[in-house]
C-alpha positions as CSV (number, residue, x, y, z in Angstrom):
1,M,-174.6,72.4,3.8
2,R,-177.5,71.7,1.5
3,R,-176.9,69.3,-1.4
4,R,-177.4,72.0,-4.1
5,E,-174.9,74.3,-2.3
6,F,-172.4,71.5,-1.9
7,L,-172.6,70.6,-5.6
8,T,-172.2,74.3,-6.6
9,A,-169.1,74.7,-4.4
10,L,-167.7,71.4,-5.6
11,G,-168.2,72.5,-9.2
12,A,-166.5,75.8,-8.6
13,G,-163.6,74.1,-7.0
14,L,-163.2,71.7,-9.9
15,A,-163.6,74.5,-12.4
16,Y,-160.9,76.7,-10.9
17,P,-157.9,74.6,-11.8
18,L,-159.4,74.0,-15.2
19,A,-159.7,77.7,-15.7
20,V,-156.1,78.3,-14.6
21,R,-154.9,75.6,-17.0
22,A,-157.0,77.2,-19.8
23,Q,-155.4,80.7,-19.4
24,P,-153.2,81.6,-22.4
25,R,-149.5,81.6,-21.9
26,R,-148.0,85.1,-21.6
27,M,-146.6,86.3,-24.9
28,P,-142.9,87.2,-24.8
29,V,-142.0,90.8,-25.6
30,I,-139.0,91.9,-27.7
31,G,-137.7,95.3,-27.1
32,F,-136.5,96.9,-30.3
33,L,-134.1,99.8,-29.7
34,N,-132.8,101.9,-32.6
35,S,-130.8,105.1,-32.9
36,G,-132.8,106.4,-35.9
37,S,-136.4,106.9,-36.8
38,Q,-139.3,104.5,-37.5
39,S,-139.9,105.6,-41.1
40,A,-136.2,105.4,-42.2
41,F,-135.7,101.9,-40.7
42,A,-139.1,100.3,-41.7
43,G,-137.5,98.1,-44.3
44,L,-134.9,96.8,-41.8
45,V,-137.6,96.1,-39.2
46,A,-139.4,94.1,-41.9
47,A,-136.1,92.1,-42.4
48,F,-135.9,91.5,-38.6
49,R,-139.6,90.2,-38.7
50,Q,-138.7,87.9,-41.6
51,G,-135.9,86.3,-39.5
52,L,-138.3,85.9,-36.6
53,G,-140.8,84.3,-38.9
54,E,-138.2,81.8,-40.1
55,E,-137.9,80.6,-36.5
56,G,-141.7,80.3,-36.1
57,F,-142.5,83.6,-34.4
58,V,-145.1,86.1,-35.7
59,E,-145.7,89.4,-34.1
60,G,-149.1,89.6,-32.6
61,Q,-149.5,85.8,-32.6
62,N,-146.9,84.4,-30.4
63,V,-144.5,87.3,-29.8
64,A,-145.0,91.1,-29.1
65,M,-142.6,93.9,-29.9
66,E,-142.1,97.3,-28.2
67,F,-140.1,100.0,-30.1
68,R,-137.9,102.8,-28.8
69,W,-136.6,105.2,-31.4
70,A,-133.9,107.8,-30.6
71,E,-134.7,109.8,-33.8
72,G,-131.0,110.5,-34.4
73,D,-130.4,111.8,-30.9
74,Y,-127.8,109.3,-29.6
75,D,-127.8,110.8,-26.1
76,R,-131.4,109.4,-25.6
77,L,-130.3,105.8,-26.0
78,P,-129.3,105.2,-22.3
79,A,-132.8,106.3,-21.1
80,L,-134.6,104.3,-23.8
81,S,-132.5,101.2,-22.9
82,D,-133.3,101.6,-19.2
83,E,-137.1,101.7,-20.1
84,L,-136.9,98.4,-21.9
85,A,-134.9,96.8,-19.1
86,R,-137.4,97.9,-16.5
87,R,-140.2,96.7,-18.7
88,G,-138.7,93.2,-18.4
89,V,-138.6,92.3,-22.0
90,A,-137.5,88.9,-23.1
91,L,-134.6,90.4,-25.2
92,I,-133.4,93.7,-26.6
93,A,-132.6,94.1,-30.3
94,A,-130.2,97.0,-30.0
95,T,-129.9,98.2,-33.6
96,G,-128.7,101.3,-35.5
97,G,-125.0,101.2,-34.5
98,T,-122.6,100.3,-31.8
99,M,-123.9,103.1,-29.5
100,S,-127.3,101.3,-29.2
101,A,-125.6,98.1,-28.2
102,R,-123.4,99.9,-25.7
103,A,-126.4,101.6,-24.1
104,A,-128.3,98.3,-23.9
105,K,-125.3,96.6,-22.3
106,A,-125.0,99.3,-19.7
107,A,-128.7,98.9,-18.9
108,T,-128.7,95.2,-18.2
109,K,-126.3,92.3,-17.6
110,T,-129.0,89.6,-17.8
111,I,-131.5,90.3,-20.6
112,P,-130.2,88.9,-23.9
113,I,-129.1,91.6,-26.3
114,L,-128.8,91.3,-30.1
115,F,-126.9,94.0,-32.0
116,V,-126.1,95.2,-35.5
117,A,-122.9,97.0,-34.9
118,G,-120.4,98.7,-37.3
119,S,-117.4,98.4,-35.0
120,D,-115.3,95.5,-33.6
121,P,-117.6,93.9,-31.0
122,V,-114.6,92.7,-28.9
123,K,-112.8,96.0,-28.9
124,F,-116.0,97.8,-27.8
125,G,-116.8,95.3,-25.0
126,L,-119.9,93.8,-26.6
127,A,-118.4,90.3,-26.7
128,E,-115.5,88.3,-25.3
129,S,-114.8,86.8,-28.7
130,V,-116.5,86.5,-32.0
131,S,-116.9,82.7,-31.9
132,R,-118.1,82.6,-28.2
133,P,-119.5,86.0,-27.1
134,G,-119.6,84.8,-23.5
135,G,-122.0,87.4,-22.1
136,N,-125.6,88.5,-22.7
137,A,-124.9,90.0,-26.2
138,T,-124.3,88.7,-29.7
139,G,-125.4,89.7,-33.2
140,V,-123.9,90.8,-36.4
141,S,-120.8,93.0,-36.9
142,V,-120.9,94.9,-40.2
143,V,-117.4,96.3,-39.9
144,T,-117.2,98.7,-42.8
145,T,-113.9,100.6,-42.3
146,P,-111.8,98.1,-44.2
147,L,-114.0,98.7,-47.2
148,V,-113.2,102.4,-47.5
149,K,-110.3,101.8,-49.8
150,K,-112.5,99.7,-52.2
151,R,-115.3,102.4,-52.1
152,L,-112.8,105.0,-53.0
153,E,-111.4,102.9,-55.9
154,L,-115.0,102.4,-57.2
155,L,-115.8,106.1,-56.9
156,R,-112.7,106.9,-59.0
157,E,-113.8,104.4,-61.6
158,L,-117.2,106.0,-61.8
159,A,-115.8,109.5,-61.9
160,P,-112.2,109.1,-63.2
161,N,-111.5,112.8,-63.8
162,V,-112.3,113.8,-60.2
163,S,-109.2,114.9,-58.2
164,S,-110.9,116.3,-55.0
165,I,-113.3,114.1,-52.9
166,A,-115.3,115.0,-49.8
167,M,-115.9,112.4,-47.0
168,L,-119.1,112.8,-45.0
169,S,-118.5,111.8,-41.4
170,N,-120.1,112.4,-38.0
171,P,-117.9,114.2,-35.5
172,G,-119.6,112.5,-32.6
173,S,-122.0,113.3,-29.7
174,T,-121.5,113.7,-25.9
175,S,-122.5,110.5,-24.1
176,F,-121.0,108.2,-26.7
177,A,-118.0,110.3,-27.7
178,F,-115.5,107.6,-27.0
179,E,-116.9,104.7,-29.0
180,R,-118.3,106.8,-31.8
181,D,-115.3,109.0,-32.2
182,L,-112.9,106.0,-32.2
183,A,-114.9,104.3,-35.0
184,A,-115.1,107.6,-37.0
185,E,-111.4,108.3,-36.4
186,N,-110.4,104.9,-37.8
187,E,-112.6,105.4,-40.8
188,R,-111.2,108.9,-41.5
189,E,-107.6,107.6,-41.2
190,E,-108.3,104.7,-43.6
191,T,-109.9,107.1,-46.1
192,A,-107.1,109.6,-45.8
193,A,-104.5,106.9,-46.4
194,A,-106.4,105.5,-49.4
195,A,-106.8,109.1,-50.8
196,R,-103.0,109.7,-50.5
197,L,-102.3,106.4,-52.3
198,A,-104.8,107.3,-55.0
199,G,-103.3,110.8,-55.4
200,V,-106.6,112.6,-54.7
201,R,-107.3,115.5,-52.4
202,L,-109.6,114.6,-49.4
203,L,-111.9,117.2,-47.8
204,M,-113.8,116.4,-44.6
205,L,-117.5,117.1,-44.4
206,E,-118.4,116.7,-40.8
207,A,-122.1,116.8,-39.9
208,G,-124.0,115.8,-36.8
209,T,-127.2,117.7,-37.4
210,D,-129.5,118.5,-40.4
211,A,-128.2,122.0,-40.5
212,D,-124.7,120.7,-40.6
213,L,-125.5,118.8,-43.7
214,E,-126.8,121.8,-45.6
215,R,-123.8,124.0,-44.5
216,G,-121.3,121.2,-45.0
217,F,-122.2,120.4,-48.6
218,D,-122.0,124.1,-49.5
219,A,-118.7,124.5,-47.9
220,V,-116.9,121.5,-49.4
221,V,-118.3,122.2,-52.9
222,N,-117.0,125.8,-52.6
223,D,-113.7,124.3,-51.5
224,G,-113.4,122.2,-54.7
225,A,-114.9,118.9,-53.8
226,R,-116.3,117.1,-56.9
227,A,-117.3,113.7,-55.5
228,L,-118.5,112.3,-52.2
229,L,-117.8,109.3,-50.0
230,V,-120.4,108.7,-47.2
231,S,-119.4,106.9,-44.0
232,A,-121.6,104.2,-42.5
233,D,-122.8,106.2,-39.5
234,P,-126.4,105.4,-38.6
235,F,-127.2,109.1,-38.4
236,F,-126.6,109.3,-42.2
237,T,-128.5,106.1,-42.9
238,D,-131.5,107.7,-41.1
239,R,-131.1,110.7,-43.4
240,R,-130.2,108.9,-46.6
241,N,-133.0,110.6,-48.7
242,A,-131.8,114.1,-47.7
243,I,-128.1,113.2,-48.4
244,V,-128.9,111.7,-51.8
245,A,-130.9,114.9,-52.6
246,L,-128.0,117.1,-51.5
247,A,-125.5,115.1,-53.7
248,K,-127.8,115.5,-56.7
249,R,-128.3,119.2,-56.0
250,H,-124.5,119.8,-56.0
251,A,-124.0,117.3,-58.9
252,L,-121.6,115.2,-56.8
253,P,-121.0,111.5,-57.8
254,A,-121.2,109.7,-54.5
255,I,-120.7,106.2,-53.2
256,Y,-122.5,104.9,-50.1
257,P,-122.1,102.0,-47.7
258,W,-125.6,100.4,-48.1
259,R,-127.9,99.5,-50.9
260,Q,-130.7,101.6,-49.3
261,Y,-128.9,104.8,-50.5
262,T,-128.7,103.6,-54.1
263,A,-132.4,102.5,-54.0
264,A,-133.2,106.0,-52.9
265,G,-131.5,107.5,-56.0
266,G,-127.9,107.5,-55.0
267,L,-125.2,106.7,-57.6
268,A,-123.6,103.6,-56.2
269,S,-123.1,101.6,-53.0
270,Y,-120.6,98.9,-51.8
271,G,-120.9,96.9,-48.6
272,P,-122.5,94.0,-46.9
273,S,-126.3,93.6,-46.9
274,I,-127.6,95.5,-43.9
275,S,-131.0,93.9,-44.5
276,E,-129.4,90.5,-44.2
277,A,-127.9,91.5,-40.9
278,Y,-131.3,92.5,-39.5
279,R,-132.8,89.2,-40.8
280,Q,-130.0,87.3,-39.0
281,I,-130.6,88.9,-35.6
282,G,-134.3,88.2,-36.2
283,R,-133.4,84.5,-36.5
284,Y,-131.2,84.8,-33.4
285,A,-134.1,86.4,-31.5
286,G,-136.3,83.4,-32.4
287,R,-133.6,80.9,-31.2
288,I,-133.2,82.8,-27.9
289,L,-136.9,82.8,-27.4
290,K,-136.7,79.0,-27.8
291,G,-134.1,78.8,-25.1
292,A,-130.7,79.4,-26.8
293,N,-128.1,81.3,-24.8
294,P,-126.6,84.4,-26.5
295,A,-123.2,83.6,-25.0
296,D,-123.1,80.5,-27.3
297,L,-124.3,82.2,-30.5
298,P,-121.3,83.4,-32.6
299,V,-121.2,87.0,-33.7
300,Q,-121.9,86.9,-37.5
301,I,-119.5,88.7,-39.8
302,P,-120.5,89.2,-43.4
303,T,-118.1,87.7,-46.0
304,T,-119.9,88.9,-49.1
305,F,-120.3,92.4,-50.3
306,E,-122.7,93.9,-52.9
307,L,-122.0,96.5,-55.5
308,V,-125.1,98.3,-56.6
309,I,-125.1,101.0,-59.4
310,N,-128.0,103.3,-60.2
311,M,-127.9,104.1,-63.9
312,Q,-130.5,106.8,-63.7
313,A,-128.3,108.7,-61.3
314,A,-125.2,108.1,-63.5
315,S,-127.1,109.4,-66.5
316,A,-128.2,112.5,-64.6
317,L,-124.6,113.2,-63.7
318,G,-123.4,112.6,-67.2
319,L,-121.3,109.6,-66.3
320,A,-120.5,106.8,-68.7
321,V,-120.3,103.6,-66.6
322,S,-117.9,101.1,-68.2
323,P,-119.4,97.8,-69.3
324,W,-116.6,96.2,-67.2
325,L,-117.8,97.9,-64.0
326,L,-121.4,97.1,-64.8
327,G,-120.4,93.5,-65.3
328,R,-119.0,93.4,-61.7
329,A,-122.1,94.9,-60.2
330,D,-124.4,92.6,-58.1
331,E,-127.3,94.8,-59.0
332,V,-128.0,97.5,-61.6
333,I,-130.9,99.8,-61.0
334,E,-132.2,101.1,-64.4
């Protein structure tokens, strides 16, 4: 071999390991699964990104995200979960209700799963216990059923002369009928018991489609409903603007589970901060990307609840909100 050829070959051989070492490390990918739509959950995605950032991860810089939206069709969740599992993502943020987490758990036993679920995570097989989940899933459990009685009390304080109240609930779907119907049944039973104690008539407004919402509001108002209590089903969170608009159209004082409804023009809301729940799983995602095991990360359960009152909505309904109630509010939207 000629001297020049030898030096060229030697240089190439030396350069090869240097080039290998210089290659950028592959960016981890987070799969973000949600039962709703991108537009309706944009604020909660921002909260998730905030939590990630607090752990040192910025989308596009050192972590990537792939989104799968079911657009309110819960029966699509298994296929979307399977897509993310086959993609080999670093973890799945299964958000928008227990059904998303259940679908992700069915798709993979090894990829870490982070959930924001409205039902008991142990009862629904998402974790072995709250303190030590034990499997590949953990997250935040925003159990709202125990808050139904309090919401009903607040609604009666806002509209003391109302004796007939409608409860908006989702009757369930097909693939997830067991877990969704059980949660909805518990909430309906709690609401019915609270209504009996309060001496008010309870009407059920069941809706699982947009058309159901229109028909259901007309039906319960014709049947005498003069106020509204909305359940925490993600289908309704995704359609909060439409629900708030329907309540306004029918002049129904309404109380909702999340602040997002009140910010959209609803009268009042009482419940944990759903934004904080998404921020928390964002932080958990960052910790898992650093090597933490989801089995060792306790399921977080909110212990503080926020009462938000929209005074513009109260004025439009002709309601006089007592100073005592305003003083108890965590936020008053003028």
